[in-house]
C-alpha positions as MATLAB code, in Angstrom:
seq = 'XXXXXXXXXXXXXXXXXXXXXXXXXXXXXXXXXXXXXXXXXXXXXXXXXXXXXXXXXXXXXXXXXXXXXXXXXXXXXXXXXXXXXXXXXXXXXXXXXXXXXXXXXXXXXXXXXXXXXXXXXXXXXXXXXXXXXXXXX';
ca = [
      62.961   55.714  158.430;
      64.881   58.864  159.382;
      65.430   59.899  155.779;
      61.728   59.530  154.923;
      60.768   61.612  157.950;
      63.296   64.271  156.972;
      61.934   64.347  153.400;
      58.373   64.614  154.688;
      59.337   67.576  156.877;
      61.079   69.213  153.918;
      58.124   68.732  151.575;
      55.531   69.822  154.109;
      57.553   72.741  155.439;
      56.842   74.692  152.285;
      60.175   74.785  150.465;
      59.112   72.286  147.835;
      55.665   73.839  147.465;
      57.139   77.339  147.101;
      59.524   76.043  144.464;
      56.728   74.280  142.569;
      54.557   77.387  142.584;
      57.516   79.484  141.428;
      58.271   77.130  138.546;
      54.648   77.047  137.401;
      54.236   80.823  137.585;
      57.637   81.305  135.944;
      56.616   79.086  133.023;
      53.385   81.004  132.520;
      55.182   84.323  132.902;
      57.779   83.204  130.345;
      55.006   82.525  127.834;
      53.606   86.002  128.410;
      57.010   87.573  127.839;
      57.503   85.401  124.710;
      54.247   86.768  123.364;
      55.161   90.359  124.233;
      58.499   90.023  122.471;
      57.288   88.000  119.479;
      53.942   89.702  118.911;
      54.494   93.282  120.066;
      58.152   94.325  120.323;
      59.904   92.493  117.492;
      57.340   93.546  114.839;
      57.883   97.192  115.869;
      61.668   96.728  115.811;
      61.368   94.990  112.444;
      59.251   97.866  111.105;
      61.867  100.381  112.264;
      64.534   98.425  110.376;
      62.524   98.257  107.149;
      59.796   95.681  107.800;
      62.180   92.799  108.385;
      61.375   89.765  110.503;
      64.399   89.100  112.707;
      63.403   85.519  113.414;
      63.850   84.684  109.714;
      67.455   85.906  109.495;
      69.985   83.144  108.975;
      73.183   82.257  107.162;
      73.038   78.936  105.278;
      75.893   76.613  106.224;
      75.064   73.627  104.008;
      74.810   75.387  100.636;
      71.057   76.063  100.751;
      69.619   78.451   98.187;
      69.286   82.054   99.329;
      65.819   83.300  100.232;
      64.362   80.068  101.578;
      62.208   80.314  104.701;
      64.127   79.369  107.837;
      62.167   76.147  108.431;
      62.890   74.877  104.921;
      66.567   75.883  105.121;
      66.874   73.913  108.373;
      65.394   70.841  106.692;
      68.075   71.028  104.008;
      70.992   71.364  106.415;
      72.663   73.430  109.095;
      71.922   77.139  109.355;
      73.306   79.928  111.528;
      69.981   81.402  112.738;
      71.202   84.656  114.254;
      67.811   86.372  113.858;
      66.174   83.839  116.138;
      68.987   84.396  118.628;
      68.365   88.158  118.569;
      64.676   87.571  119.287;
      65.454   85.237  122.197;
      68.080   87.676  123.541;
      65.556   90.526  123.554;
      63.113   88.159  125.260;
      65.681   87.379  127.967;
      66.578   91.031  128.552;
      62.930   91.990  128.983;
      62.263   89.032  131.282;
      65.356   89.783  133.387;
      64.384   93.457  133.667;
      60.821   92.612  134.721;
      62.045   90.138  137.346;
      64.577   92.717  138.588;
      61.797   95.291  138.989;
      59.567   92.743  140.773;
      62.325   91.789  143.239;
      63.155   95.452  143.802;
      59.491   96.208  144.541;
      59.174   93.182  146.841;
      62.249   94.290  148.792;
      60.789   97.779  149.097;
      57.516   96.372  150.420;
      59.260   94.240  153.018;
      59.529   96.351  156.104;
      62.377   95.959  158.493;
      60.863   94.472  161.592;
      62.064   96.387  164.631;
      64.054   94.298  167.045;
      61.964   93.401  170.060;
      62.876   95.308  173.179;
      64.863   93.171  175.587;
      62.685   91.719  178.317;
      63.135   93.225  181.735;
      65.178   90.981  184.010;
      63.282   89.136  186.754;
      62.782   90.941  190.044;
      65.273   88.667  191.849;
      68.021   89.575  189.397;
      67.186   93.261  189.818;
      67.439   92.946  193.609;
      70.730   91.036  193.386;
      72.189   93.769  191.172;
      71.124   96.466  193.643;
      72.737   94.509  196.496;
      75.937   94.086  194.461;
      76.062   97.774  193.630;
      75.498   98.791  197.261;
      78.270   96.389  198.439;
      80.720   97.930  195.987;
      80.279  101.338  197.691;
];
């Protein structure tokens, strides 16, 4: 029974709920970044490099004919799809940078809470200290 109670406290305390919300938002945010990279950034980068689609770059490893679309080349055997890797790498760099900026902003918004002033000692303690100090003289 102790383990169930401990799990219930853990789940209700908020740790599990915070994690679940983070995973759900992270998944949705990842899709947004995928779209930004795939639909906005990589076409511009491809245009700069001569209208090429990076995701279609590959090296055939199973003797496929040159010029096949990536999906068909994969059906015929192994391929070294370095263009897809470049796209995913750019995706990761953008996502990591955005998360870095979000964490940096969150840390800036968190204000250092001033330490509470120590409570004044009770009157009896104050009187005892005065008596002690007067006896020392």
